[in-house]
C-alpha positions, -999 to +999 in steps of 0.1 A: +214+415-275+228+422-305+204+447-316+233+465-340+226+437-364+190+442-360+188+476-361+209+491-395+208+524-384+242+535-368+228+570-362+212+563-331+233+533-321+263+559-318+245+586-305+227+565-277 
C-alpha cells in the first residue's frame, strides 16, 4: 500500500 505516493503530505505520514 504505497499510500505515500498517493498522499503528498509528509505531515501526517511522519506523525503517524
